[in-house]
Backbone as a printed PyTorch tensor [residue, N CA C, xyz], in Angstrom:
tensor([[[-17.0310, -78.3170,  93.1420],
         [-15.9220, -77.7590,  93.8850],
         [-14.7820, -78.7780,  93.9130]],

        [[-13.5970, -78.2450,  93.7770],
         [-12.4050, -79.0670,  93.8240],
         [-11.7410, -78.8160,  95.1740]],

        [[-11.5130, -79.8860,  95.9110],
         [-10.8890, -79.7120,  97.2180],
         [ -9.4070, -79.3830,  97.0550]],

        [[ -8.8310, -78.8300,  98.0920],
         [ -7.4140, -78.4640,  98.0500],
         [ -6.5390, -79.6850,  97.8140]],

        [[ -6.9240, -80.7840,  98.4030],
         [ -6.1460, -82.0250,  98.2450],
         [ -6.1530, -82.4870,  96.7960]],

        [[ -7.3310, -82.4780,  96.1620],
         [ -7.4120, -82.8850,  94.7660],
         [ -6.6590, -81.9170,  93.8600]],

        [[ -6.6930, -80.6400,  94.2080],
         [ -5.9730, -79.6330,  93.4210],
         [ -4.4720, -79.8980,  93.4780]],

        [[ -3.9540, -80.1380,  94.6660],
         [ -2.5240, -80.4080,  94.8320],
         [ -2.1370, -81.6890,  94.1080]],

        [[ -2.9630, -82.7140,  94.2360],
         [ -2.6640, -83.9790,  93.5520],
         [ -2.6820, -83.8200,  92.0400]],

        [[ -3.6040, -83.0350,  91.5230],
         [ -3.6890, -82.8430,  90.0720],
         [ -2.4770, -82.0990,  89.5420]],

        [[ -2.1590, -80.9650,  90.1520],
         [ -0.9960, -80.1990,  89.6970],
         [  0.3000, -80.9710,  89.9620]],

        [[  0.3670, -81.6250,  91.1110],
         [  1.5610, -82.4150,  91.4370],
         [  1.7680, -83.5670,  90.4810]],

        [[  0.6760, -84.2270,  90.0950],
         [  0.7830, -85.3210,  89.1280],
         [  1.2620, -84.8350,  87.7740]],

        [[  0.8010, -83.6570,  87.3810],
         [  1.2430, -83.0810,  86.1080],
         [  2.7290, -82.7430,  86.1420]],

        [[  3.1710, -82.1580,  87.2400],
         [  4.5930, -81.8410,  87.3840],
         [  5.4120, -83.1200,  87.4210]],

        [[  4.9040, -84.1440,  88.0600],
         [  5.5960, -85.4270,  88.1180],
         [  5.7720, -86.0280,  86.7250]],

        [[  4.7580, -85.9040,  85.8790],
         [  4.8490, -86.4110,  84.5100],
         [  5.9260, -85.6500,  83.7380]],

        [[  6.0130, -84.3210,  83.9490],
         [  7.0400, -83.5250,  83.2770],
         [  8.4360, -83.9420,  83.7500]],

        [[  8.5920, -84.1240,  85.0570],
         [  9.8860, -84.5460,  85.6050],
         [ 10.2410, -85.9370,  85.0900]],

        [[  9.2740, -86.8050,  85.0220],
         [  9.5120, -88.1540,  84.5060],
         [  9.9730, -88.0930,  83.0500]],

        [[  9.3990, -87.1910,  82.2740],
         [  9.8510, -87.0120,  80.8960],
         [ 11.3010, -86.5830,  80.8370]],

        [[ 11.7050, -85.6880,  81.7300],
         [ 13.1100, -85.2710,  81.7800],
         [ 14.0340, -86.4060,  82.1630]],

        [[ 13.6210, -87.2060,  83.1180],
         [ 14.4330, -88.3550,  83.5370],
         [ 14.5470, -89.3670,  82.3940]],

        [[ 13.4510, -89.6280,  81.7130],
         [ 13.4620, -90.5610,  80.5740],
         [ 14.4170, -90.0630,  79.4930]],

        [[ 14.4250, -88.7330,  79.2620],
         [ 15.3200, -88.1680,  78.2490],
         [ 16.7810, -88.4170,  78.6020]],

        [[ 17.1000, -88.3920,  79.8880],
         [ 18.4790, -88.6230,  80.3160],
         [ 18.8460, -90.1010,  80.3260]],

        [[ 17.9010, -90.9540,  80.6590],
         [ 18.1930, -92.3790,  80.8420],
         [ 18.1180, -93.1640,  79.5300]],

        [[ 17.0790, -92.9350,  78.7460],
         [ 16.8730, -93.6960,  77.5170],
         [ 17.5040, -92.9150,  76.3680]],

        [[ 18.3890, -93.5800,  75.6530],
         [ 19.0810, -92.8950,  74.5640],
         [ 18.3650, -93.1040,  73.2380]],

        [[ 18.7180, -92.2880,  72.2870],
         [ 18.1900, -92.4440,  70.9430],
         [ 16.8580, -91.7560,  70.7440]],

        [[ 16.2950, -92.0420,  69.6020],
         [ 15.0280, -91.4070,  69.2210],
         [ 13.8740, -91.8720,  70.1000]],

        [[ 13.9650, -93.0920,  70.6080],
         [ 12.9000, -93.6110,  71.4810],
         [ 12.8160, -92.7880,  72.7640]],

        [[ 13.9480, -92.5230,  73.3810],
         [ 13.9680, -91.7170,  74.5980],
         [ 13.4660, -90.3070,  74.3520]],

        [[ 13.8840, -89.7350,  73.2070],
         [ 13.4150, -88.3920,  72.8700],
         [ 11.9110, -88.3560,  72.6590]],

        [[ 11.3880, -89.3660,  71.9660],
         [  9.9440, -89.4030,  71.6870],
         [  9.1400, -89.5620,  72.9740]],

        [[  9.5850, -90.4620,  73.8360],
         [  8.8740, -90.6750,  75.1040],
         [  8.9590, -89.4210,  75.9660]],

        [[ 10.1450, -88.8070,  76.0330],
         [ 10.3250, -87.5980,  76.8370],
         [  9.4610, -86.4630,  76.3010]],

        [[  9.4550, -86.2840,  74.9950],
         [  8.6420, -85.2380,  74.3950],
         [  7.1610, -85.4580,  74.6810]],

        [[  6.7240, -86.6940,  74.5680],
         [  5.3130, -87.0050,  74.8260],
         [  4.9530, -86.7220,  76.2880]],

        [[  5.7890, -87.1580,  77.2180],
         [  5.4870, -86.9550,  78.6360],
         [  5.5140, -85.4800,  79.0300]],

        [[  6.5080, -84.7510,  78.5510],
         [  6.5840, -83.3220,  78.8750],
         [  5.3940, -82.5870,  78.2570]],

        [[  5.0210, -82.9670,  77.0500],
         [  3.8700, -82.3240,  76.3940],
         [  2.5790, -82.5970,  77.1410]],

        [[  2.3460, -83.8320,  77.5050],
         [  1.1230, -84.1890,  78.2320],
         [  1.0780, -83.4830,  79.5880]],

        [[  2.1990, -83.4580,  80.2950],
         [  2.2430, -82.7700,  81.5850],
         [  1.9920, -81.2820,  81.4590]],

        [[  2.5650, -80.6670,  80.4320],
         [  2.3700, -79.2330,  80.2240],
         [  0.9320, -78.9080,  79.8530]],

        [[  0.3560, -79.7210,  78.9880],
         [ -1.0510, -79.5170,  78.6120],
         [ -1.9520, -79.6820,  79.8260]],

        [[ -1.6410, -80.6510,  80.6740],
         [ -2.4480, -80.8650,  81.8760],
         [ -2.3740, -79.6590,  82.8120]],

        [[ -1.1890, -79.0760,  82.9710],
         [ -1.0470, -77.9140,  83.8560],
         [ -1.8390, -76.7310,  83.3160]],

        [[ -1.7350, -76.4750,  82.0190],
         [ -2.4760, -75.3520,  81.4290],
         [ -3.9790, -75.5960,  81.5480]],

        [[ -4.4050, -76.8240,  81.2950],
         [ -5.8320, -77.1510,  81.4090],
         [ -6.3350, -76.9720,  82.8350]],

        [[ -5.5510, -77.3980,  83.7980],
         [ -5.9360, -77.2340,  85.2000],
         [ -5.9820, -75.7590,  85.5920]],

        [[ -5.0800, -74.9570,  85.0450],
         [ -5.1030, -73.5190,  85.3310],
         [ -6.3910, -72.8930,  84.7960]],

        [[ -6.7790, -73.2570,  83.5690],
         [ -8.0290, -72.7370,  83.0170],
         [ -9.2360, -73.2240,  83.8270]],

        [[ -9.1870, -74.4580,  84.3050],
         [-10.2580, -74.9830,  85.1460],
         [-10.3770, -74.1680,  86.4290]],

        [[ -9.2490, -73.8390,  87.0380],
         [ -9.2640, -73.0330,  88.2650],
         [ -9.8760, -71.6590,  88.0240]],

        [[ -9.5310, -71.0500,  86.8940],
         [-10.1010, -69.7310,  86.5710],
         [-11.6130, -69.8440,  86.4120]],

        [[-12.0550, -70.8630,  85.6830],
         [-13.4950, -71.0600,  85.4820],
         [-14.2320, -71.3200,  86.7800]],

        [[-13.6480, -72.1330,  87.6460],
         [-14.2940, -72.4210,  88.9320],
         [-14.3570, -71.1750,  89.8170]],

        [[-13.3130, -70.3540,  89.7860],
         [-13.3470, -69.1310,  90.6040],
         [-14.4120, -68.1680,  90.0790]],

        [[-14.5880, -68.1190,  88.7480],
         [-15.6470, -67.2760,  88.1960],
         [-17.0270, -67.8050,  88.5860]],

        [[-17.1920, -69.1200,  88.6020],
         [-18.4640, -69.7070,  89.0280],
         [-18.7640, -69.3760,  90.4850]],

        [[-17.7390, -69.4700,  91.3390],
         [-17.9380, -69.1480,  92.7590],
         [-18.3230, -67.6790,  92.9330]],

        [[-17.6780, -66.7930,  92.1870],
         [-17.9890, -65.3650,  92.2720],
         [-19.4200, -65.0980,  91.8160]],

        [[-19.8270, -65.7270,  90.7240],
         [-21.1900, -65.5530,  90.2260],
         [-22.2090, -66.0550,  91.2400]],

        [[-21.9210, -67.1570,  91.9060],
         [-22.8340, -67.6960,  92.9180],
         [-22.9250, -66.7570,  94.1190]],

        [[-21.7990, -66.1520,  94.5200],
         [-21.8370, -65.1730,  95.6220],
         [-22.7000, -63.9750,  95.2490]],

        [[-22.5860, -63.5230,  94.0090],
         [-23.4080, -62.3990,  93.5620],
         [-24.8910, -62.7570,  93.5670]],

        [[-25.2140, -63.9620,  93.1140],
         [-26.6180, -64.4000,  93.1200],
         [-27.1530, -64.4790,  94.5470]],

        [[-26.3500, -65.0210,  95.4630],
         [-26.7820, -65.1270,  96.8550],
         [-27.0140, -63.7470,  97.4610]],

        [[-26.1480, -62.8050,  97.1440],
         [-26.3220, -61.4480,  97.6690],
         [-27.5840, -60.8130,  97.0930]],

        [[-27.8500, -61.0570,  95.8250],
         [-29.0630, -60.5160,  95.2020],
         [-30.3090, -61.1140,  95.8360]],

        [[-30.2750, -62.4260,  96.0710],
         [-31.4220, -63.0860,  96.7210],
         [-31.6300, -62.5570,  98.1250]],

        [[-30.5490, -62.3160,  98.8640],
         [-30.6660, -61.8050, 100.2340],
         [-31.2560, -60.3980, 100.2390]],

        [[-30.8620, -59.5720,  99.2800],
         [-31.4160, -58.2240,  99.1910],
         [-32.8900, -58.2670,  98.8250]],

        [[-33.2840, -59.2260,  97.9780],
         [-34.6820, -59.3180,  97.5590],
         [-35.5670, -59.7680,  98.7200]],

        [[-35.0300, -60.5810,  99.6120],
         [-35.8210, -61.0790, 100.7520],
         [-35.9550, -60.0490, 101.8550]],

        [[-35.0690, -59.0860, 101.9100],
         [-35.0680, -58.0890, 102.9710],
         [-36.2520, -57.1400, 102.7720]],

        [[-37.0450, -56.9340, 103.7990],
         [-38.1830, -56.0210, 103.6320],
         [-37.6990, -54.5870, 103.4620]],

        [[-38.3710, -53.8870, 102.5940],
         [-37.9990, -52.5010, 102.3470],
         [-38.8200, -51.5780, 103.2290]],

        [[-38.1640, -50.6170, 103.7820],
         [-38.8410, -49.6220, 104.5960],
         [-39.3820, -48.5380, 103.6600]],

        [[-40.5200, -47.9760, 104.0220],
         [-41.0370, -46.9070, 103.1700],
         [-40.0890, -45.7070, 103.1980]],

        [[-39.9560, -45.0970, 102.0470],
         [-39.0630, -43.9490, 101.9460],
         [-39.7180, -42.7160, 102.5580]],

        [[-38.9350, -41.9320, 103.1920],
         [-39.4370, -40.6820, 103.7620],
         [-39.3900, -39.6310, 102.6650]],

        [[-40.4490, -38.8980, 102.5860],
         [-40.4770, -37.8220, 101.6160],
         [-39.6890, -36.6570, 102.1300]],

        [[-38.9700, -36.0750, 101.2320],
         [-38.2080, -34.8910, 101.6010],
         [-39.1480, -33.6850, 101.5930]],

        [[-38.9980, -32.9030, 102.5780],
         [-39.7990, -31.6780, 102.6510],
         [-39.0100, -30.5600, 101.9980]],

        [[-39.7120, -29.8280, 101.2040],
         [-39.0770, -28.6790, 100.5870],
         [-39.0220, -27.5480, 101.5840]],

        [[-37.9260, -26.8380, 101.5740],
         [-37.8330, -25.7030, 102.4980],
         [-38.7780, -24.5990, 102.0660]],

        [[-39.4010, -23.9830, 103.0520],
         [-40.3460, -22.8910, 102.7770],
         [-39.6700, -21.5870, 102.5340]]])
């Protein structure tokens, strides 16, 4: 499980890397600034997409675990004998 704090820090750090790439593009001139900016924006974007896929996978895992728990709870519950239906005469 990923806590809310870690989730915010992860996404926030990725956004910070993208913003830093933009700042580098404005401050550092020439091909060096472009290369550094491109690298930082790319890494930040890849991190955001990866974290989004991680969130989807974790939510699917949580849903599957809830389903398993519900199945286990139903299996533990004692079953009452079924009443036979009487046919009308």
